Every structure is written in C-alpha cells, then in structure tokens.
N, C-alpha and C positions, 0 to 999 in steps of 0.2 A: 504494500500500500504506500502511496505517496505521502511523505510526512507533511509537506505544506498543505496538501488537501485535508489531511487529518487535523492539522492545526485550525483550519477554517471551520471544520465541524465542531471542534472543541470550543472555539470562541463563540460560534453561533449558539451552542448549547448554553453557555454562560449568559449570553445576552438575552436569550429567550426564556431562561429559567427552567428548561426541561429538555429532555432528549427528543420528545415528540415535537416540541416547538422548533427545535433545530431542524428536524426532518421536514416539517412543513415549509420552513423558510428556504431550505436548500433543495426541496423537491426530492428527498430521499426517504427510504423506509426507516422505521425505528431500528431494525436490525442492522442496517448499514451504518447508522449513526453510532450504535453501540460498538460495532466492530472498529470504527475509527477511533473512538475513545480508548478501547482496549488496546489497540495498536500503539497509541501514544504511551499508555501506562506501561506496557511491556517494554517499550523503547527506553523510557526514563527509569524504569524499575521502581515505580512508586505509584500509589493510588492518587489520582488527580481529582476525582469526584466521589463524594459520598452520595449514593443513590438510594432513593426509596421508590415506591410504586408511583408516587405523584410528584416528586420534586428531586432536585439535585442540589448539592452544596459543595463548594470548593474545599478540598483538603488544604492543609498548610502548604504542602508541596505544590498543590494545584494553583494556589494564589501566586506563588512565585513564578510558576511556569506560564500562567496566563499572561502576566506582564511581558514576559519574553516573547510569547506567541504574537501578541498584539504588535510589538515593535517589529518583529520579522515581517508580518503581513503588511504593515504600513510601509516599511522599506521596500518590499517587493512591489507594492502598488506604485510607489514613487518612481522606482526604476522603470516599470512598464510605461508610465506616463512620460518620463524623460525621453525614452526611445521613440515613443509615438509622436513626440513633438508638441510644441505649444499650441498648435492649431487644432489639436484634438478637442472635439466638442465636449463640454461638461456633461457627465453622466454618472449614474450610480446614486448611492445614498450618502447624503451629507449629514453628519451628526454635529449638532450645535448644543451649547449649554449657556444659560443665562440665569440671573436671579429671577424669582417668580414674577414680580410686578413689572420690572423692566422687560422681562421676556414676553409677558402677555401683552403689555400695552404699547411698548416701543418697538421691540424686535419682531414680534409676530406679524404685524402688517407688512413689514419689509420682507419677511420670509415668504408671505403670500405672493407679493409682487415678483420676487425672485423665482418662485415656482412657475408663475405665468410666463416669465421670460425664458426659462430653461426647462422645457417640458421633459427632458430626459433625466432630470435630477429629482429625487425625492428627499425629504428632510426628516430627520429625527431630532426634534427640539426637546431637550431635557432641561426642565426648570428646577434649579437647586439653590438652597440657601447655604451653600458651601462652595469652596473652590475645588472643583474636581481635578484629579490628576489626568491631564489630557491624554497622555500616552497610555497609561495603564487602563484607562476607561474607554479608550478608542474614540476620543472626541476630536473632531477636526478643528472647530473654532469655538472660542468662548468669548462672551461679552463680560468684561470685568470692570467693576467700579471700585478702584483701589489703587494705591501706590504699588507698582509692580516690583518684585525683587529682581535682582540681576539673575538672568537665566539664559538658557539657549533658546527660549521661546521667541517667536517673532511677534512683535506688537505693533498694531496700527492705531494711532490715537484718533478717537472719534468724538471726544468731548473733554472739557477741561475744568469744569467748575461746578461739580455736584457738591452741594453743601449738606452737612449733617446739622440738624436743628433739634432743639428741645421744645416740646409742645405739651400743652395741657388744655383742657376745656375750661371755659369761663366758670362753669358750675363748680368744677373741682377747685379752681383758684379762689373762688369766693369763700370756701370753707376751710382753707388751709393757709399756713404762713406764707408770706411773700417770698418769692425766689429772686434774689438780687445778684447773687454770685454763685458759682458752681457748688461751693461747700454747703449751701442751703439745701441742696437736693438730698442730703443725708437725712433730713427730717421729713421726707415726703414718701408717699407710696409710689414705687417705681414699677412701671410696666416695661419690660425689656424683651429683646429677641435674642435668640441663641448666637447670632452673628454680630450683634452690636455691643456686646459686653454683658455678661450675665451677672456680674457682681461689682463692676466698676466701670466708670466712664472717664476718659482722659480728655482734658481741656488744655489749651495753650497756656503758657506761663502768664502770671499776672504782670501788670506793668512794673518794670524795674527788676524783674526776676528772669532767670533763664531756665527755671525748673518747671516742667509741665505739672499741671494740677490733676491729680487722680482722685476722684470721688468714689469711695467705696459705699456700697449699700447692700441691704438684704431685700431683694425684689419681692413685691407682692405677687407678681405674675411674670413668668417666663414662658414665651411661646416661640415656636419656630416658624411663625407666619407673620409677615408685616401687616397683612390685612387684619389679623386678630388683634395685634398690638394697637393698631390705628383705631379700630372699633372700640376697644376697651377705653382708650384715652378719650375718645369722643363722648362715650357714655359717662365720663366723669370718675373713672376708677383709678386714675393716677397720671403720672408724668412719663412721657416716653421720648425716645430719640430715634429719628428717622431721617431719610433724605428729603430734600425740599420737594421733589416731584411726588413723593408719597403723600405729602400733607397739603399741597398747594390748594386743592379744591376745598378742603375743610377749613383752611385758614381764610380763604376768600369768602366763604359763606358764614364765617363767624363761629363755627363749632369748635375750632381750636385756636389757640394763641401761641405765637412763637415767643420763647423766653430766652434770656441770656444771649442776646444778639452780640454783645461785646465780648463774648467768650467762645464764639464759634471756632471750630477747628478749621484749618486750611482746607480749601475745596479739594475734592478728589478728582483725578483724571479718569477718563473712560477709554478703554481700549478693546479692540478685537485682538485676541491672542490665539496663535496657532503654533503647534509644534514645529520645530526647525525642519525644513524640507517639505512641509505640506503645501506651501504656496506654489510648488511646481505642479500640483495636482489640479487639473482644469476646473473641477467643481468647486474647489476651495478658493483658487484665485478668482474665479468668476464671482463667487459670493462676496469676498472681501471687496473687490472692485465695485460691485453693485451696492453693497450695504453701507460702506464707509461714508460716502457723501450724504446718503439719506439719514444715517445716524447723526452725522455732524449737524445737519439742518435741524433735526428733532431735538438734540440736546441744546442747541443754541436757542431754540424756541422755549424750551423748559427753563433755561437759565434766565431768559428775559422775563418769563412768568414769575420765577422765584424772586427776582429783583423787585418786582412790583408788589410783593407781599407786604402787608402792613403788620 
C-alpha cells in the first residue's frame, strides 16, 4: 500500500471523527479505510487510533504522527502546485479559521463572494476562540486580531487599530461604585471571556510610570463566547472587556457605556496569517489577494465607527 495514500486516509479519519466518515469523504469502503490505518500502524509499530464501534480517538503516538502527516501532505501539495505553475486555477478545499464574531460578521460575507468568484474552490470556515496551530490542524489561512510573535508564518496586514474597551450598562453603573481608574475594577462584578483574561486585565502604565497596570479579580462569570459576555453586560450583570466592533451597536443605542477611555491599551493589528509556503498554492493566494483589500475596507469602516462612539 502507498504510504502517502494511507496518510491521506489517516488525516481524513481524524478530520471526520470516524472511519466511516473518512470513507464517505474519500469514496472508499470502511474496510479499505481500516486497512490503510492498519498499514500505517504496522509501519510505525504503534497504535495510532483508539477505536470503538462509533468513534475514534488519537493515541499519544497518533497525535505526534498526525502532525507529521499533515506537514508531509501540505509539502506535497505545494510541490505539485509549484510544478503546475502559477496559472493553475484555484481548486480544492480551503480551510480558514477566525474568531467567532469577526468570522461570522466580517469574514463570512467575503468568503461568500470568494466562492462566487472561484467556483472550483470550497471552504471550510472554522470559528474558534483560540489561536489554532495552523500546520498541525491543517489550516490554510487564519484571521488574527493580535500582536503576532516572530515566526515562519506569512502575515498580510488587513487592519491596524482594533481597540479593547471596558463597558458596562447604565443600570449596573447606577448601582455600583464609580470606575475612574483600572484599580477600581477590583471592587466590581466582572464578566470575562476565556481569551480576554480570566483573572486579570492588563492596562498601560499610569502617567509618569513605565510599569503596566495589572488588575486582578475573581470573575462572577467566565464564558467562552463574546456574545454571552456582551449579553450579560447589557443585562446589567457586570463589567466586561471586548473589542470596539463587538460593542459598537450597544454603545450607540445606549445599552452600554465605555469606561476608562484614558487607560485603553494600544490598538491591535489584524492580519491574514498562512503557513510558510502556502501562498504558492493557487486557492490560498487567490483568497488572500481577494480578501485582503475587502478586509482593509471593512476594518477601516469599523475603526471610523469606533471613533464616533461616545
């Protein structure tokens, strides 16, 4: 059996969550899928998948092997595309990831337009409240709102001034002590998200100091959903920290107020990030070229909207 082909079956089984799902995706029988996995396990001398009648789970060895398989398959695809030449039409499945709200409200309409423009491409859009490992998780492009660490990733900047703001409802503020400086937050009910800081928020140094201010708290509510944190704050259950485009509509209609404007952190840049070498793949290059100017226009609009918030 061809080892590269068996790797494709193995990765498909992981992505689909079952051997039957891998068979449907690849057009193969369950027996053929099982043989491919068994071939790889015999080759490496270790069990890669723990199997039950309904599901599969990666073994410890399987987790390590899966990362290697994905890298091999990506390198192989890039090599094929390089030989085929830049004029090869975009095709295949493009896997994207983004934070939930920016993915739903900002990126998704652009993805729809991209699909209309490139009918031979399909898209798998994965919305995550965490930074996925692009190589290990088989992702072609990520939308990232963050300062990026130095890495081998290729980053295309599509926005530069997403602000993080502290907000609460007028109803909550009317019943609780005033919030004049970051330290006052320690006296308040905090609604936070798993990716914005679960027990502390960091603010820039006070005037005349070079030390950042870290406010520690015991949150009343921690959620892994921006929408849930936003709704809880609007309903008067506490103070939360979100991006300006999360809260713009609620601030404009008066259901939330922005606090601590003089202590806002520096704006965050927005990038499209892709693993090194993926830009040579036509579907990836076409998406970045298509999406980047549209994202720049949308984040510029959101920035202007945020500047108008009172």
